N, CA, C, O and the ligand as a Tripos MOL2 file, in Angstrom:
@<TRIPOS>MOLECULE
protein
  273   271    69     0     0
PROTEIN
NO_CHARGES

@<TRIPOS>ATOM
      1 N           0.8290   -1.2220    0.0000 N.3       1 MET1
      2 CA          0.0000    0.0000    0.0000 C.3       1 MET1
      3 C           0.8530    1.2580    0.0000 C.2       1 MET1
      4 O           1.8610    1.3390    0.7030 O.2       1 MET1
      5 N           0.4490    2.2150   -0.7770 N.am      2 LEU2
      6 CA          1.2520    3.4300   -0.8940 C.3       2 LEU2
      7 C           1.1470    4.2800    0.3630 C.2       2 LEU2
      8 O           2.1280    4.8680    0.8190 O.2       2 LEU2
      9 N          -0.0350    4.3310    0.9040 N.am      3 GLY3
     10 CA         -0.2570    5.1450    2.1030 C.3       3 GLY3
     11 C           0.6130    4.6910    3.2540 C.2       3 GLY3
     12 O           1.1680    5.5110    3.9870 O.2       3 GLY3
     13 N           0.7300    3.3980    3.4110 N.am      4 THR4
     14 CA          1.5300    2.8550    4.5090 C.3       4 THR4
     15 C           2.9990    3.2100    4.3320 C.2       4 THR4
     16 O           3.6930    3.5250    5.2990 O.2       4 THR4
     17 N           3.4680    3.1560    3.0810 N.am      5 GLU5
     18 CA          4.8690    3.4480    2.8090 C.3       5 GLU5
     19 C           5.1960    4.9090    3.1630 C.2       5 GLU5
     20 O           6.2230    5.2010    3.7740 O.2       5 GLU5
     21 N           4.3140    5.7950    2.7700 N.am      6 LEU6
     22 CA          4.5180    7.2140    3.0640 C.3       6 LEU6
     23 C           4.5750    7.4380    4.5670 C.2       6 LEU6
     24 O           5.3860    8.2200    5.0640 O.2       6 LEU6
     25 N           3.7180    6.7530    5.2660 N.am      7 ARG7
     26 CA          3.6800    6.8980    6.7190 C.3       7 ARG7
     27 C           4.9880    6.4290    7.3300 C.2       7 ARG7
     28 O           5.5550    7.0930    8.1980 O.2       7 ARG7
     29 N           5.4610    5.2800    6.8690 N.am      8 THR8
     30 CA          6.6910    4.7040    7.4070 C.3       8 THR8
     31 C           7.8670    5.6460    7.1460 C.2       8 THR8
     32 O           8.7040    5.8660    8.0210 O.2       8 THR8
     33 N           7.9180    6.2000    5.9300 N.am      9 ARG9
     34 CA          9.0110    7.1020    5.5800 C.3       9 ARG9
     35 C           9.0270    8.3130    6.5080 C.2       9 ARG9
     36 O          10.0840    8.7720    6.9400 O.2       9 ARG9
     37 N           7.8740    8.7990    6.7930 N.am     10 ARG10
     38 CA          7.7840    9.9600    7.6680 C.3      10 ARG10
     39 C           8.2650    9.6020    9.0650 C.2      10 ARG10
     40 O           8.9220   10.3920    9.7430 O.2      10 ARG10
     41 N           7.9230    8.4060    9.4680 N.am     11 PHE11
     42 CA          8.2670    7.9630   10.8120 C.3      11 PHE11
     43 C           9.7740    7.7690   10.9410 C.2      11 PHE11
     44 O          10.3670    8.0760   11.9750 O.2      11 PHE11
     45 N          10.3830    7.2550    9.8740 N.am     12 VAL12
     46 CA         11.8240    6.9690    9.8960 C.3      12 VAL12
     47 C          12.6330    8.2610    9.9680 C.2      12 VAL12
     48 O          13.6890    8.3080   10.5990 O.2      12 VAL12
     49 N          12.1340    9.3010    9.3210 N.am     13 ARG13
     50 CA         12.8370   10.5860    9.3110 C.3      13 ARG13
     51 C          12.9850   11.1270   10.7300 C.2      13 ARG13
     52 O          12.0070   11.2460   11.4690 O.2      13 ARG13
     53 N          14.2170   11.4510   11.0930 N.am     14 ARG14
     54 CA         14.4630   11.9370   12.4480 C.3      14 ARG14
     55 C          14.7190   13.4240   12.4570 C.2      14 ARG14
     56 O          15.0070   14.0360   11.4290 O.2      14 ARG14
     57 N          14.6080   13.9790   13.6260 N.am     15 LEU15
     58 CA         14.9010   15.4070   13.7880 C.3      15 LEU15
     59 C          16.4090   15.6300   13.7150 C.2      15 LEU15
     60 O          16.8870   16.6070   13.1380 O.2      15 LEU15
     61 N          17.1410   14.6930   14.3180 N.am     16 VAL16
     62 CA         18.5990   14.7930   14.2950 C.3      16 VAL16
     63 C          19.1320   13.9320   13.1580 C.2      16 VAL16
     64 O          18.8110   12.7460   13.0830 O.2      16 VAL16
     65 N          19.9460   14.5110   12.2680 N.am     17 PRO17
     66 CA         20.4960   13.7230   11.1610 C.3      17 PRO17
     67 C          21.4570   12.6550   11.6630 C.2      17 PRO17
     68 O          22.1880   12.8620   12.6320 O.2      17 PRO17
     69 N          21.4450   11.5200   10.9940 N.am     18 LEU18
     70 CA         22.3480   10.4430   11.3810 C.3      18 LEU18
     71 C          23.7780   10.8370   11.0390 C.2      18 LEU18
     72 O          24.0380   11.4340    9.9950 O.2      18 LEU18
     73 N          24.6850   10.5020   11.9170 N.am     19 ARG19
     74 CA         26.0860   10.8510   11.7010 C.3      19 ARG19
     75 C          26.9790    9.6380   11.8850 C.2      19 ARG19
     76 O          26.6590    8.7130   12.6300 O.2      19 ARG19
     77 N          28.1040    9.6660   11.1880 N.am     20 CYS20
     78 CA         29.0980    8.6180   11.3520 C.3      20 CYS20
     79 C          29.6900    8.7550   12.7530 C.2      20 CYS20
     80 O          30.1090    9.8440   13.1480 O.2      20 CYS20
     81 N          29.7230    7.6810   13.4870 N.am     21 SER21
     82 CA         30.2160    7.7190   14.8580 C.3      21 SER21
     83 C          31.7250    7.8900   14.9030 C.2      21 SER21
     84 O          32.2790    8.1650   15.9680 O.2      21 SER21
     85 N          32.4020    7.7320   13.7740 N.am     22 PHE22
     86 CA         33.8550    7.7950   13.7350 C.3      22 PHE22
     87 C          34.3580    9.1660   13.2870 C.2      22 PHE22
     88 O          35.1910    9.7660   13.9660 O.2      22 PHE22
     89 N          33.8710    9.6650   12.1650 N.am     23 CYS23
     90 CA         34.3570   10.9470   11.6560 C.3      23 CYS23
     91 C          33.3390   12.0690   11.8840 C.2      23 CYS23
     92 O          33.6670   13.2460   11.7360 O.2      23 CYS23
     93 N          32.1370   11.7120   12.2350 N.am     24 GLY24
     94 CA         31.1420   12.7140   12.5740 C.3      24 GLY24
     95 C          30.4170   13.3300   11.3960 C.2      24 GLY24
     96 O          29.6180   14.2500   11.5680 O.2      24 GLY24
     97 N          30.6890   12.8310   10.2010 N.am     25 ARG25
     98 CA         30.0120   13.3800    9.0330 C.3      25 ARG25
     99 C          28.5530   12.9280    8.9930 C.2      25 ARG25
    100 O          28.2150   11.8240    9.4190 O.2      25 ARG25
    101 N          27.7220   13.7850    8.4840 N.am     26 SER26
    102 CA         26.2990   13.4680    8.4550 C.3      26 SER26
    103 C          25.9600   12.6010    7.2470 C.2      26 SER26
    104 O          26.7400   12.4570    6.3050 O.2      26 SER26
    105 N          24.7890   12.0460    7.3190 N.am     27 GLU27
    106 CA         24.2980   11.1430    6.2710 C.3      27 GLU27
    107 C          24.3820   11.7860    4.8880 C.2      27 GLU27
    108 O          24.6430   11.1090    3.8930 O.2      27 GLU27
    109 N          24.1600   13.0930    4.8390 N.am     28 ALA28
    110 CA         24.1490   13.8060    3.5650 C.3      28 ALA28
    111 C          25.5560   14.0270    3.0180 C.2      28 ALA28
    112 O          25.7340   14.2630    1.8230 O.2      28 ALA28
    113 N          26.5530   13.9500    3.9000 N.am     29 GLU29
    114 CA         27.9310   14.2310    3.4850 C.3      29 GLU29
    115 C          28.6690   12.9940    2.9920 C.2      29 GLU29
    116 O          29.7540   13.1010    2.4200 O.2      29 GLU29
    117 N          28.0850   11.8280    3.2110 N.am     30 VAL30
    118 CA         28.7530   10.5930    2.8010 C.3      30 VAL30
    119 C          27.8930    9.8350    1.8050 C.2      30 VAL30
    120 O          26.7030   10.1090    1.6440 O.2      30 VAL30
    121 N          28.5270    8.8730    1.1410 N.am     31 ASP31
    122 CA         27.7950    8.0650    0.1650 C.3      31 ASP31
    123 C          26.8800    7.0730    0.8660 C.2      31 ASP31
    124 O          25.7180    6.8890    0.5010 O.2      31 ASP31
    125 N          27.4530    6.4390    1.8920 N.am     32 LYS32
    126 CA         26.6820    5.4340    2.6110 C.3      32 LYS32
    127 C          26.9570    5.4960    4.0940 C.2      32 LYS32
    128 O          28.0770    5.7590    4.5310 O.2      32 LYS32
    129 N          25.9290    5.2520    4.8450 N.am     33 LEU33
    130 CA         26.0660    5.2280    6.2880 C.3      33 LEU33
    131 C          25.5230    3.8850    6.7700 C.2      33 LEU33
    132 O          24.3340    3.5910    6.6400 O.2      33 LEU33
    133 N          26.4240    3.0840    7.3280 N.am     34 VAL34
    134 CA         26.0350    1.7470    7.7430 C.3      34 VAL34
    135 C          25.8060    1.7250    9.2420 C.2      34 VAL34
    136 O          26.6100    2.2410   10.0180 O.2      34 VAL34
    137 N          24.7140    1.1280    9.6280 N.am     35 ARG35
    138 CA         24.3850    1.0620   11.0370 C.3      35 ARG35
    139 C          24.9280   -0.2180   11.6540 C.2      35 ARG35
    140 O          24.7880   -1.3110   11.1070 O.2      35 ARG35
    141 N          25.5540   -0.0430   12.8130 N.am     36 GLY36
    142 CA         26.0530   -1.2040   13.5250 C.3      36 GLY36
    143 C          25.6650   -1.0960   14.9790 C.2      36 GLY36
    144 O          26.3890   -0.5060   15.7810 O.2      36 GLY36
    145 N          24.5370   -1.6590   15.3200 N.am     37 GLY37
    146 CA         24.0380   -1.5390   16.6830 C.3      37 GLY37
    147 C          23.6170   -0.1180   16.9640 C.2      37 GLY37
    148 O          22.6960    0.3930   16.3260 O.2      37 GLY37
    149 N          24.2780    0.5340   17.9130 N.am     38 LEU38
    150 CA         23.9270    1.9170   18.2420 C.3      38 LEU38
    151 C          24.8220    2.9040   17.5200 C.2      38 LEU38
    152 O          24.6040    4.1140   17.5930 O.2      38 LEU38
    153 N          25.8280    2.3950   16.8230 N.am     39 ALA39
    154 CA         26.7690    3.2740   16.1400 C.3      39 ALA39
    155 C          26.5540    3.2500   14.6320 C.2      39 ALA39
    156 O          25.8880    2.3670   14.0910 O.2      39 ALA39
    157 N          27.1340    4.2400   13.9730 N.am     40 PHE40
    158 CA         27.0660    4.3220   12.5190 C.3      40 PHE40
    159 C          28.4690    4.5100   11.9690 C.2      40 PHE40
    160 O          29.3280    5.1130   12.6120 O.2      40 PHE40
    161 N          28.6880    3.9900   10.7790 N.am     41 ILE41
    162 CA         29.9900    4.1720   10.1350 C.3      41 ILE41
    163 C          29.7750    4.4550    8.6550 C.2      41 ILE41
    164 O          28.9460    3.8230    8.0000 O.2      41 ILE41
    165 N          30.5390    5.4180    8.1380 N.am     42 CYS42
    166 CA         30.3600    5.7950    6.7420 C.3      42 CYS42
    167 C          31.2930    4.9740    5.8520 C.2      42 CYS42
    168 O          32.1960    4.2870    6.3300 O.2      42 CYS42
    169 N          31.0490    5.0640    4.5550 N.am     43 ASP43
    170 CA         31.8220    4.2430    3.6100 C.3      43 ASP43
    171 C          33.3040    4.5780    3.6520 C.2      43 ASP43
    172 O          34.1450    3.7020    3.4500 O.2      43 ASP43
    173 N          33.6320    5.8430    3.9120 N.am     44 GLU44
    174 CA         35.0450    6.2330    3.9420 C.3      44 GLU44
    175 C          35.7530    5.6520    5.1650 C.2      44 GLU44
    176 O          36.9090    5.2370    5.0820 O.2      44 GLU44
    177 N          35.0580    5.6260    6.2930 N.am     45 CYS45
    178 CA         35.6490    5.0530    7.4970 C.3      45 CYS45
    179 C          35.7690    3.5410    7.3610 C.2      45 CYS45
    180 O          36.6950    2.9340    7.8990 O.2      45 CYS45
    181 N          34.8360    2.9390    6.6440 N.am     46 ILE46
    182 CA         34.9090    1.4990    6.3940 C.3      46 ILE46
    183 C          36.1600    1.1920    5.5820 C.2      46 ILE46
    184 O          36.8730    0.2270    5.8570 O.2      46 ILE46
    185 N          36.4170    2.0350    4.5680 N.am     47 ALA47
    186 CA         37.6000    1.8530    3.7280 C.3      47 ALA47
    187 C          38.8690    2.0300    4.5570 C.2      47 ALA47
    188 O          39.8330    1.2810    4.4030 O.2      47 ALA47
    189 N          38.8580    3.0330    5.4400 N.am     48 ALA48
    190 CA         40.0200    3.2900    6.2830 C.3      48 ALA48
    191 C          40.2560    2.1140    7.2310 C.2      48 ALA48
    192 O          41.3960    1.6970    7.4350 O.2      48 ALA48
    193 N          39.1900    1.5870    7.8010 N.am     49 CYS49
    194 CA         39.2960    0.4530    8.7120 C.3      49 CYS49
    195 C          39.8170   -0.7770    7.9680 C.2      49 CYS49
    196 O          40.6490   -1.5260    8.4810 O.2      49 CYS49
    197 N          39.3170   -0.9650    6.7640 N.am     50 ALA50
    198 CA         39.7360   -2.1150    5.9620 C.3      50 ALA50
    199 C          41.2440   -2.0520    5.7050 C.2      50 ALA50
    200 O          41.9310   -3.0740    5.7120 O.2      50 ALA50
    201 N          41.7490   -0.8230    5.4770 N.am     51 ARG51
    202 CA         43.1770   -0.6440    5.2290 C.3      51 ARG51
    203 C          43.9810   -0.9920    6.4850 C.2      51 ARG51
    204 O          45.0120   -1.6620    6.4110 O.2      51 ARG51
    205 N          43.4940   -0.5290    7.6300 N.am     52 ILE52
    206 CA         44.1860   -0.7900    8.8960 C.3      52 ILE52
    207 C          44.2070   -2.2870    9.1830 C.2      52 ILE52
    208 O          45.2300   -2.8450    9.5770 O.2      52 ILE52
    209 N          43.0540   -2.9250    8.9780 N.am     53 VAL53
    210 CA         42.9630   -4.3670    9.2150 C.3      53 VAL53
    211 C          43.8980   -5.1080    8.2730 C.2      53 VAL53
    212 O          44.5380   -6.0880    8.6540 O.2      53 VAL53
    213 N          43.9660   -4.6280    7.0430 N.am     54 ASP54
    214 CA         44.8160   -5.2600    6.0460 C.3      54 ASP54
    215 C          46.2830   -5.1270    6.4230 C.2      54 ASP54
    216 O          47.0590   -6.0670    6.2530 O.2      54 ASP54
    217 N          46.6670   -3.9490    6.9390 N.am     55 GLU55
    218 CA         48.0620   -3.6970    7.3250 C.3      55 GLU55
    219 C          48.4720   -4.5330    8.5310 C.2      55 GLU55
    220 O          49.5780   -5.0720    8.5840 O.2      55 GLU55
    221 N          47.5660   -4.6320    9.4940 N.am     56 SER56
    222 CA         47.8940   -5.3600   10.7190 C.3      56 SER56
    223 C          47.3490   -6.7840   10.6790 C.2      56 SER56
    224 O          47.2080   -7.4510   11.7040 O.2      56 SER56
    225 N          47.0530   -7.2180    9.4800 N.am     57 GLY57
    226 CA         46.4820   -8.5510    9.3220 C.3      57 GLY57
    227 C          47.5020   -9.6530    9.5440 C.2      57 GLY57
    228 O          48.1970   -9.6590   10.5600 O.2      57 GLY57
    229 N          47.5990  -10.5810    8.6080 N.am     58 PRO58
    230 CA         48.5270  -11.7040    8.7730 C.3      58 PRO58
    231 C          49.9730  -11.2370    8.8060 C.2      58 PRO58
    232 O          50.4200  -10.5190    7.9120 O.2      58 PRO58
    233 N          50.6830  -11.6330    9.8110 N.am     59 GLY59
    234 CA         52.0720  -11.2100    9.9610 C.3      59 GLY59
    235 C          52.5810  -11.6110   11.3380 C.2      59 GLY59
    236 O          51.8420  -12.1820   12.1390 O.2      59 GLY59
    237 N          53.8470  -11.3090   11.6070 N.am     60 PRO60
    238 CA         54.4290  -11.6600   12.9070 C.3      60 PRO60
    239 C          53.7810  -10.8750   14.0350 C.2      60 PRO60
    240 O          53.5100   -9.6810   13.9070 O.2      60 PRO60
    241 N          53.5400  -11.5570   15.1280 N.am     61 LYS61
    242 CA         52.9110  -10.8960   16.2680 C.3      61 LYS61
    243 C          53.9480  -10.4620   17.2930 C.2      61 LYS61
    244 O          54.9850  -11.1080   17.4440 O.2      61 LYS61
    245 N          53.6740   -9.3770   17.9910 N.am     62 GLY62
    246 CA         54.5670   -8.9110   19.0550 C.3      62 GLY62
    247 C          55.7710   -8.1650   18.5520 C.2      62 GLY62
    248 O          56.7140   -7.9290   19.3080 O.2      62 GLY62
    249 N          55.7630   -7.7910   17.2990 N.am     63 GLU63
    250 CA         56.9160   -7.0560   16.7730 C.3      63 GLU63
    251 C          56.5540   -5.6290   16.3830 C.2      63 GLU63
    252 O          57.3340   -4.9260   15.7410 O.2      63 GLU63
    253 N          55.3730   -5.2230   16.7760 N.am     64 GLY64
    254 CA         54.9250   -3.8830   16.4610 C.3      64 GLY64
    255 C          55.6100   -2.8530   17.3400 C.2      64 GLY64
    256 O          56.3030   -3.1980   18.2970 O.2      64 GLY64
    257 N          55.4060   -1.5650   17.0000 N.am     65 PRO65
    258 CA         55.9990   -0.4970   17.8160 C.3      65 PRO65
    259 C          55.3880   -0.4800   19.2010 C.2      65 PRO65
    260 O          54.1780   -0.6350   19.3640 O.2      65 PRO65
    261 N          56.2240   -0.2940   20.1810 N.am     66 GLY66
    262 CA         55.7270   -0.2410   21.5440 C.3      66 GLY66
    263 C          55.8270   -1.5810   22.2490 C.2      66 GLY66
    264 O          55.5660   -1.6750   23.4480 O.2      66 GLY66
    265 N          56.2030   -2.6160   21.5150 N.am     67 ALA67
    266 CA         56.3380   -3.9320   22.1200 C.3      67 ALA67
    267 C          57.7000   -4.0450   22.7970 C.2      67 ALA67
    268 O          58.7460   -3.9530   22.1550 O.2      67 ALA67
    269 N          57.6560   -4.2390   24.0560 N.am     68 GLY68
    270 CA         58.9340   -4.4060   24.7310 C.3      68 GLY68
    271 C          59.0410   -3.5500   25.8670 C.2      68 GLY68
    272 O          60.0610   -3.5630   26.5560 O.2      68 GLY68
    273 ZN         33.0150    8.2140    8.8330 Zn       69 ZN69
@<TRIPOS>BOND
     1     1     2 1
     2     2     3 1
     3     3     4 2
     4     3     5 am
     5     5     6 1
     6     6     7 1
     7     7     8 2
     8     7     9 am
     9     9    10 1
    10    10    11 1
    11    11    12 2
    12    11    13 am
    13    13    14 1
    14    14    15 1
    15    15    16 2
    16    15    17 am
    17    17    18 1
    18    18    19 1
    19    19    20 2
    20    19    21 am
    21    21    22 1
    22    22    23 1
    23    23    24 2
    24    23    25 am
    25    25    26 1
    26    26    27 1
    27    27    28 2
    28    27    29 am
    29    29    30 1
    30    30    31 1
    31    31    32 2
    32    31    33 am
    33    33    34 1
    34    34    35 1
    35    35    36 2
    36    35    37 am
    37    37    38 1
    38    38    39 1
    39    39    40 2
    40    39    41 am
    41    41    42 1
    42    42    43 1
    43    43    44 2
    44    43    45 am
    45    45    46 1
    46    46    47 1
    47    47    48 2
    48    47    49 am
    49    49    50 1
    50    50    51 1
    51    51    52 2
    52    51    53 am
    53    53    54 1
    54    54    55 1
    55    55    56 2
    56    55    57 am
    57    57    58 1
    58    58    59 1
    59    59    60 2
    60    59    61 am
    61    61    62 1
    62    62    63 1
    63    63    64 2
    64    63    65 am
    65    65    66 1
    66    66    67 1
    67    67    68 2
    68    67    69 am
    69    69    70 1
    70    70    71 1
    71    71    72 2
    72    71    73 am
    73    73    74 1
    74    74    75 1
    75    75    76 2
    76    75    77 am
    77    77    78 1
    78    78    79 1
    79    79    80 2
    80    79    81 am
    81    81    82 1
    82    82    83 1
    83    83    84 2
    84    83    85 am
    85    85    86 1
    86    86    87 1
    87    87    88 2
    88    87    89 am
    89    89    90 1
    90    90    91 1
    91    91    92 2
    92    91    93 am
    93    93    94 1
    94    94    95 1
    95    95    96 2
    96    95    97 am
    97    97    98 1
    98    98    99 1
    99    99   100 2
   100    99   101 am
   101   101   102 1
   102   102   103 1
   103   103   104 2
   104   103   105 am
   105   105   106 1
   106   106   107 1
   107   107   108 2
   108   107   109 am
   109   109   110 1
   110   110   111 1
   111   111   112 2
   112   111   113 am
   113   113   114 1
   114   114   115 1
   115   115   116 2
   116   115   117 am
   117   117   118 1
   118   118   119 1
   119   119   120 2
   120   119   121 am
   121   121   122 1
   122   122   123 1
   123   123   124 2
   124   123   125 am
   125   125   126 1
   126   126   127 1
   127   127   128 2
   128   127   129 am
   129   129   130 1
   130   130   131 1
   131   131   132 2
   132   131   133 am
   133   133   134 1
   134   134   135 1
   135   135   136 2
   136   135   137 am
   137   137   138 1
   138   138   139 1
   139   139   140 2
   140   139   141 am
   141   141   142 1
   142   142   143 1
   143   143   144 2
   144   143   145 am
   145   145   146 1
   146   146   147 1
   147   147   148 2
   148   147   149 am
   149   149   150 1
   150   150   151 1
   151   151   152 2
   152   151   153 am
   153   153   154 1
   154   154   155 1
   155   155   156 2
   156   155   157 am
   157   157   158 1
   158   158   159 1
   159   159   160 2
   160   159   161 am
   161   161   162 1
   162   162   163 1
   163   163   164 2
   164   163   165 am
   165   165   166 1
   166   166   167 1
   167   167   168 2
   168   167   169 am
   169   169   170 1
   170   170   171 1
   171   171   172 2
   172   171   173 am
   173   173   174 1
   174   174   175 1
   175   175   176 2
   176   175   177 am
   177   177   178 1
   178   178   179 1
   179   179   180 2
   180   179   181 am
   181   181   182 1
   182   182   183 1
   183   183   184 2
   184   183   185 am
   185   185   186 1
   186   186   187 1
   187   187   188 2
   188   187   189 am
   189   189   190 1
   190   190   191 1
   191   191   192 2
   192   191   193 am
   193   193   194 1
   194   194   195 1
   195   195   196 2
   196   195   197 am
   197   197   198 1
   198   198   199 1
   199   199   200 2
   200   199   201 am
   201   201   202 1
   202   202   203 1
   203   203   204 2
   204   203   205 am
   205   205   206 1
   206   206   207 1
   207   207   208 2
   208   207   209 am
   209   209   210 1
   210   210   211 1
   211   211   212 2
   212   211   213 am
   213   213   214 1
   214   214   215 1
   215   215   216 2
   216   215   217 am
   217   217   218 1
   218   218   219 1
   219   219   220 2
   220   219   221 am
   221   221   222 1
   222   222   223 1
   223   223   224 2
   224   223   225 am
   225   225   226 1
   226   226   227 1
   227   227   228 2
   228   227   229 am
   229   229   230 1
   230   230   231 1
   231   231   232 2
   232   231   233 am
   233   233   234 1
   234   234   235 1
   235   235   236 2
   236   235   237 am
   237   237   238 1
   238   238   239 1
   239   239   240 2
   240   239   241 am
   241   241   242 1
   242   242   243 1
   243   243   244 2
   244   243   245 am
   245   245   246 1
   246   246   247 1
   247   247   248 2
   248   247   249 am
   249   249   250 1
   250   250   251 1
   251   251   252 2
   252   251   253 am
   253   253   254 1
   254   254   255 1
   255   255   256 2
   256   255   257 am
   257   257   258 1
   258   258   259 1
   259   259   260 2
   260   259   261 am
   261   261   262 1
   262   262   263 1
   263   263   264 2
   264   263   265 am
   265   265   266 1
   266   266   267 1
   267   267   268 2
   268   267   269 am
   269   269   270 1
   270   270   271 1
   271   271   272 2
@<TRIPOS>SUBSTRUCTURE
     1 MET1         2 RESIDUE 1 A MET
     2 LEU2         6 RESIDUE 1 A LEU
     3 GLY3        10 RESIDUE 1 A GLY
     4 THR4        14 RESIDUE 1 A THR
     5 GLU5        18 RESIDUE 1 A GLU
     6 LEU6        22 RESIDUE 1 A LEU
     7 ARG7        26 RESIDUE 1 A ARG
     8 THR8        30 RESIDUE 1 A THR
     9 ARG9        34 RESIDUE 1 A ARG
    10 ARG10       38 RESIDUE 1 A ARG
    11 PHE11       42 RESIDUE 1 A PHE
    12 VAL12       46 RESIDUE 1 A VAL
    13 ARG13       50 RESIDUE 1 A ARG
    14 ARG14       54 RESIDUE 1 A ARG
    15 LEU15       58 RESIDUE 1 A LEU
    16 VAL16       62 RESIDUE 1 A VAL
    17 PRO17       66 RESIDUE 1 A PRO
    18 LEU18       70 RESIDUE 1 A LEU
    19 ARG19       74 RESIDUE 1 A ARG
    20 CYS20       78 RESIDUE 1 A CYS
    21 SER21       82 RESIDUE 1 A SER
    22 PHE22       86 RESIDUE 1 A PHE
    23 CYS23       90 RESIDUE 1 A CYS
    24 GLY24       94 RESIDUE 1 A GLY
    25 ARG25       98 RESIDUE 1 A ARG
    26 SER26      102 RESIDUE 1 A SER
    27 GLU27      106 RESIDUE 1 A GLU
    28 ALA28      110 RESIDUE 1 A ALA
    29 GLU29      114 RESIDUE 1 A GLU
    30 VAL30      118 RESIDUE 1 A VAL
    31 ASP31      122 RESIDUE 1 A ASP
    32 LYS32      126 RESIDUE 1 A LYS
    33 LEU33      130 RESIDUE 1 A LEU
    34 VAL34      134 RESIDUE 1 A VAL
    35 ARG35      138 RESIDUE 1 A ARG
    36 GLY36      142 RESIDUE 1 A GLY
    37 GLY37      146 RESIDUE 1 A GLY
    38 LEU38      150 RESIDUE 1 A LEU
    39 ALA39      154 RESIDUE 1 A ALA
    40 PHE40      158 RESIDUE 1 A PHE
    41 ILE41      162 RESIDUE 1 A ILE
    42 CYS42      166 RESIDUE 1 A CYS
    43 ASP43      170 RESIDUE 1 A ASP
    44 GLU44      174 RESIDUE 1 A GLU
    45 CYS45      178 RESIDUE 1 A CYS
    46 ILE46      182 RESIDUE 1 A ILE
    47 ALA47      186 RESIDUE 1 A ALA
    48 ALA48      190 RESIDUE 1 A ALA
    49 CYS49      194 RESIDUE 1 A CYS
    50 ALA50      198 RESIDUE 1 A ALA
    51 ARG51      202 RESIDUE 1 A ARG
    52 ILE52      206 RESIDUE 1 A ILE
    53 VAL53      210 RESIDUE 1 A VAL
    54 ASP54      214 RESIDUE 1 A ASP
    55 GLU55      218 RESIDUE 1 A GLU
    56 SER56      222 RESIDUE 1 A SER
    57 GLY57      226 RESIDUE 1 A GLY
    58 PRO58      230 RESIDUE 1 A PRO
    59 GLY59      234 RESIDUE 1 A GLY
    60 PRO60      238 RESIDUE 1 A PRO
    61 LYS61      242 RESIDUE 1 A LYS
    62 GLY62      246 RESIDUE 1 A GLY
    63 GLU63      250 RESIDUE 1 A GLU
    64 GLY64      254 RESIDUE 1 A GLY
    65 PRO65      258 RESIDUE 1 A PRO
    66 GLY66      262 RESIDUE 1 A GLY
    67 ALA67      266 RESIDUE 1 A ALA
    68 GLY68      270 RESIDUE 1 A GLY
    69 ZN69       273 GROUP 0 **** ****
């Protein structure tokens, strides 16, 4: 039903714009905003996280800076 959809859309719209919990950019400033529980993350932060995970991924453990 079209009426129901319009109602739902109105209900979903919030007074406070959704923001990325990491960089603080609003929904309108990013391409995508992914919800994870109570937090949100934008596509750029996801890419940044993926890079960090990739860098610290498979490799020797305990040899990072600060170890010792
Ligand atoms: Zn972000």
